[in-house]
C-alpha distance (Angstrom), angle and dihedral (degrees) to the residues before:
residue distance angle dihedral
X1 . . .
X2 3.80 . .
X3 3.82 117.2 .
X4 3.81 113.9 -113.2
X5 3.83 113.0 -134.3
X6 3.80 116.4 -118.9
X7 3.79 115.9 -100.9
X8 3.83 110.5 -109.2
X9 3.80 114.9 -119.6
X10 3.82 92.8 -116.2
X11 3.82 89.8 54.9
X12 3.81 90.6 46.9
X13 3.80 90.1 53.8
X14 3.81 90.3 48.3
X15 3.82 93.6 49.1
X16 3.79 92.3 49.4
X17 3.81 93.8 47.6
X18 3.83 92.9 45.9
X19 3.81 92.8 49.3
X20 3.82 93.9 46.3
X21 3.80 91.2 49.6
X22 3.80 93.8 44.9
X23 3.82 93.7 47.7
X24 3.80 91.3 48.7
X25 3.81 92.8 53.8
X26 3.82 101.3 33.9
X27 3.80 108.2 26.4
X28 3.82 111.1 47.8
X29 3.82 88.3 164.7
X30 3.82 86.5 76.4
X31 3.78 125.8 70.9
X32 3.79 89.6 -156.9
X33 3.79 143.5 -41.2
X34 3.79 129.0 -110.2
X35 3.78 122.7 -150.9
X36 3.81 121.7 -163.7
X37 3.78 121.9 -171.4
X38 3.80 129.8 -147.6
X39 3.76 118.3 169.5
X40 3.79 108.7 -55.9
X41 3.80 95.1 -10.0
X42 3.80 135.3 88.9
X43 3.80 115.9 -160.5
X44 3.80 113.4 -154.7
X45 3.81 122.9 -157.5
X46 3.77 129.5 177.3
X47 3.78 122.8 -137.6
X48 3.80 114.6 -144.6
X49 3.83 122.7 -147.8
X50 3.83 91.0 -100.3
X51 3.83 89.6 56.8
X52 3.81 96.2 -104.9
X53 3.80 110.9 144.2
X54 3.80 116.8 -147.1
X55 3.82 125.0 -169.1
X56 3.80 109.5 -124.0
X57 3.79 112.6 171.1
X58 3.77 149.4 -30.1
X59 3.79 125.7 -122.6
X60 3.81 119.8 -151.5
X61 3.79 116.4 -150.1
X62 3.77 115.5 -135.6
X63 3.80 101.0 173.8
X64 3.81 99.6 -77.4
X65 3.79 125.5 98.0
X66 3.80 90.0 -149.1
X67 3.80 106.9 45.5
X68 3.80 125.5 51.5
X69 3.77 136.8 172.0
X70 3.79 112.9 -108.5
X71 3.79 133.0 -137.3
X72 3.80 123.9 173.7
X73 3.79 120.9 -141.4
X74 3.80 112.2 -112.9
X75 3.79 108.9 -151.6
X76 3.80 90.1 -171.6
X77 3.82 92.0 58.2
X78 3.82 97.6 26.1
X79 3.79 92.4 -130.8
X80 3.80 142.3 93.1
X81 3.81 116.6 -98.2
X82 3.80 123.2 -163.0
X83 3.79 108.7 -110.8
X84 3.78 143.3 161.9
X85 3.77 124.9 -100.7
X86 3.81 124.1 -117.6
X87 3.81 85.1 -94.6
X88 3.81 88.8 65.2
X89 3.80 91.9 -114.7
X90 3.82 126.1 116.6
X91 3.83 91.6 -137.3
X92 3.77 134.8 44.5
X93 3.78 146.5 121.9
X94 3.79 124.1 -40.7
X95 3.81 87.8 -112.5
X96 3.82 91.6 55.8
X97 3.80 89.0 50.1
X98 3.81 91.4 50.8
X99 3.81 91.2 48.1
X100 3.80 91.7 50.9
X101 3.80 94.4 47.8
X102 3.81 94.1 43.6
X103 3.80 91.5 48.4
X104 3.79 87.8 56.8
X105 3.80 98.3 41.7
X106 3.80 102.3 31.9
X107 3.84 99.7 38.4
X108 3.78 97.5 -111.7
X109 3.78 137.6 -47.1
X110 3.76 118.5 -59.3
């Protein structure tokens, strides 16, 4: 398996800011989002109004601050599975990844 490069700190800051802003304007069902970083991966969780935190998706860094691989969290299997975005592509922006995961877990945008 190919090693995934670590996400630079400036890109991490950008991902977090973009996801927080996008969730605030497009996903009122969420109080906020949390992003945790490990190596070349960003793990995105949504925080519901009651404080429950739900895993949503994983982004895989490939060297670009604008296009990431996407994996959806499978609650049934308790793991992340590579998937395609709503656009039909396997890579895209962090916002597209959040939209895809929230459409699945929160029953569509309001």
